[in-house]
C-alpha positions as CSV (number, residue, x, y, z in Angstrom):
1,M,-64.0,-44.2,89.5
2,L,-66.8,-41.7,88.8
3,K,-69.7,-41.3,91.2
4,S,-72.2,-42.5,88.4
5,E,-70.1,-45.7,87.8
6,K,-70.1,-46.4,91.5
7,L,-73.8,-45.9,91.7
8,K,-74.3,-48.1,88.7
9,G,-72.2,-50.9,90.4
10,N,-74.4,-50.6,93.5
11,L,-77.5,-50.9,91.4
12,D,-76.2,-53.9,89.7
13,R,-75.4,-55.5,93.0
14,I,-78.8,-54.7,94.4
15,Q,-80.5,-56.1,91.2
16,K,-78.4,-59.2,91.4
17,K,-79.4,-59.8,95.1
18,A,-83.1,-59.3,94.1
19,Q,-82.7,-61.8,91.3
20,V,-81.1,-64.3,93.6
21,K,-83.9,-63.8,96.1
22,E,-86.5,-64.3,93.4
23,L,-84.9,-67.5,92.1
24,N,-84.5,-68.8,95.6
25,S,-88.2,-68.3,96.2
26,I,-89.0,-70.0,92.9
27,F,-86.7,-73.0,93.7
28,S,-88.1,-73.3,97.2
29,K,-91.8,-73.2,96.3
30,M,-92.1,-75.1,93.0
31,T,-93.4,-78.6,92.9
32,A,-92.2,-79.4,89.4
33,G,-89.5,-78.0,87.1
34,V,-87.6,-78.8,84.0
35,L,-84.2,-77.4,83.0
36,I,-83.9,-76.7,79.3
37,D,-81.2,-75.5,76.9
38,Y,-82.6,-73.0,74.4
39,R,-79.5,-72.1,72.5
40,G,-80.2,-71.5,68.8
41,I,-83.9,-71.2,69.1
42,E,-85.5,-68.3,67.2
43,A,-87.2,-65.5,69.2
44,N,-90.7,-66.3,67.6
45,Q,-90.3,-70.0,68.7
46,I,-89.5,-68.9,72.3
47,V,-92.6,-66.7,72.3
48,E,-94.7,-69.6,71.0
49,L,-93.1,-71.9,73.6
50,R,-93.9,-69.5,76.4
51,K,-97.5,-69.1,75.3
52,K,-98.0,-72.9,75.3
53,L,-96.4,-73.2,78.7
54,N,-98.6,-70.4,80.1
55,D,-101.6,-72.2,78.8
56,S,-100.5,-75.3,80.8
57,S,-100.0,-73.1,84.0
58,S,-96.2,-73.2,83.6
59,T,-93.7,-70.5,83.5
60,M,-90.4,-70.3,81.6
61,K,-87.6,-68.2,83.1
62,V,-84.2,-67.6,81.5
63,I,-81.7,-67.9,84.3
64,K,-78.3,-66.3,84.8
65,N,-76.2,-69.3,85.8
66,S,-74.0,-67.8,88.5
67,L,-77.1,-66.3,90.2
68,A,-79.0,-69.5,89.8
69,R,-76.2,-71.5,91.5
70,L,-76.3,-69.1,94.4
71,A,-80.1,-69.2,94.6
72,S,-80.3,-73.0,94.5
73,N,-78.4,-73.4,97.8
74,D,-80.7,-75.0,100.5
75,T,-83.4,-75.8,97.9
76,P,-84.4,-78.9,96.0
77,F,-82.6,-77.5,93.0
78,A,-79.2,-77.7,94.7
79,E,-78.6,-81.1,93.0
80,L,-79.0,-79.5,89.6
81,A,-76.6,-76.5,90.2
82,V,-73.8,-78.2,88.3
83,Q,-76.0,-78.0,85.2
84,F,-76.4,-74.3,85.4
85,T,-74.1,-73.6,82.5
86,K,-74.4,-72.1,79.0
87,T,-77.9,-71.1,77.8
88,R,-80.3,-72.4,80.4
89,A,-83.9,-71.7,81.3
90,I,-86.1,-73.2,84.0
91,V,-89.7,-74.2,83.3
92,F,-91.6,-74.4,86.5
93,S,-95.1,-75.0,87.8
94,D,-97.1,-75.5,91.0
95,G,-99.7,-77.4,89.0
96,D,-99.7,-80.6,87.1
97,P,-96.2,-81.7,86.2
98,V,-97.5,-84.1,83.5
99,E,-99.0,-81.2,81.5
100,Q,-95.8,-79.3,81.7
101,A,-93.8,-82.3,80.5
102,K,-96.2,-82.9,77.7
103,V,-95.8,-79.4,76.3
104,L,-92.1,-79.5,76.6
105,S,-91.7,-82.9,75.0
106,E,-94.0,-81.9,72.1
107,Q,-92.1,-78.7,71.6
108,A,-88.7,-80.4,71.8
109,A,-89.9,-82.7,69.0
110,N,-91.0,-79.6,66.9
111,I,-88.1,-77.2,67.8
112,E,-84.8,-78.7,66.7
113,N,-82.5,-76.9,69.2
114,L,-84.7,-77.2,72.3
115,K,-83.1,-79.7,74.6
116,I,-84.6,-81.0,77.9
117,L,-81.7,-81.5,80.3
118,A,-83.3,-82.5,83.6
119,G,-86.5,-82.5,85.5
120,I,-87.3,-82.2,89.2
121,L,-90.4,-83.2,91.2
122,V,-90.8,-82.1,94.8
123,D,-93.5,-83.6,97.0
124,D,-93.6,-83.3,100.8
125,G,-89.9,-82.5,101.1
126,K,-88.9,-85.5,98.9
127,T,-87.0,-84.5,95.7
128,S,-86.8,-86.6,92.6
129,I,-84.3,-85.6,89.9
130,L,-85.4,-86.8,86.4
131,D,-83.1,-87.3,83.4
132,P,-84.5,-86.4,79.9
133,S,-85.9,-89.9,79.3
134,Q,-87.8,-89.8,82.6
135,V,-89.2,-86.4,81.7
136,E,-90.3,-87.9,78.3
137,A,-91.9,-90.9,80.2
138,L,-93.7,-88.4,82.5
139,S,-95.2,-86.7,79.4
140,K,-96.8,-89.9,78.3
141,L,-98.8,-90.3,81.6
142,P,-102.4,-89.3,81.7
143,S,-103.0,-85.8,83.0
144,R,-104.4,-85.2,86.5
145,E,-107.9,-84.5,85.1
146,E,-107.9,-87.7,83.0
147,L,-106.9,-89.7,86.1
148,I,-109.7,-88.1,88.1
149,V,-112.3,-89.0,85.4
150,K,-111.0,-92.6,85.3
151,L,-111.2,-92.9,89.0
152,L,-114.7,-91.5,89.1
153,F,-115.8,-93.9,86.4
154,L,-114.3,-96.8,88.4
155,L,-116.1,-95.7,91.5
156,Q,-119.4,-95.3,89.7
157,A,-119.2,-98.6,87.8
158,P,-120.1,-100.9,90.8
159,A,-123.1,-98.7,91.8
160,T,-124.3,-98.7,88.2
161,Q,-124.0,-102.5,87.9
162,F,-125.8,-102.9,91.2
163,V,-128.7,-100.8,90.1
164,R,-128.9,-102.7,86.8
165,T,-129.0,-106.0,88.7
166,L,-131.7,-104.8,91.0
167,N,-133.7,-103.5,88.1
168,A,-133.3,-106.9,86.2
169,V,-135.6,-108.8,88.6
170,P,-138.7,-106.6,88.2
171,V,-138.1,-106.3,84.4
172,K,-138.0,-110.1,84.1
173,F,-141.1,-110.4,86.2
174,V,-143.0,-107.9,84.1
175,L,-141.8,-109.6,80.9
176,T,-142.9,-113.0,82.2
177,L,-146.4,-111.6,83.2
178,A,-146.7,-110.1,79.7
179,A,-145.7,-113.4,78.1
180,I,-148.4,-115.2,80.2
181,R,-151.0,-112.6,79.2
182,D,-150.1,-112.9,75.5
183,S,-150.3,-116.7,75.7
184,K,-153.8,-116.6,77.2
185,S,-155.1,-114.2,74.6
């Protein structure tokens, strides 16, 4: 073996260890992820998909399956390690999982070869593995912002109604006085 080939082999090993470490960090820190199969998708479609995912604060990372299986040990993704085969990518986010699911479901409908394989939600150490139909159901939920607006509206409604009720008594009194004045004139 030539010295340059040995050096190249060491670089490959160092790069692989760095990739495993990076994937392990992603798998450990993410709160939501979706495993997709992108086989047969054109490059321009992948670029468009990545752009839409970035707009929703999500990231798509093509994974090398053997490295992903190693990296998933002792992480919530360990349960999905058996699915790290063929052409796989992971879409992950620390933000709103609903927004990520909406983008992927919409794109899966538009891009024939894009397949959602599984999803994962992690919250306070509890891991939920989602099948494709559950990821689709997640995409139909209102986004976090929509839920906050609805909650604020519900919290505001009783106060608004109370103010209207309080205001009704003086208004009726003034209208009654105006009617008495009009009848005397």
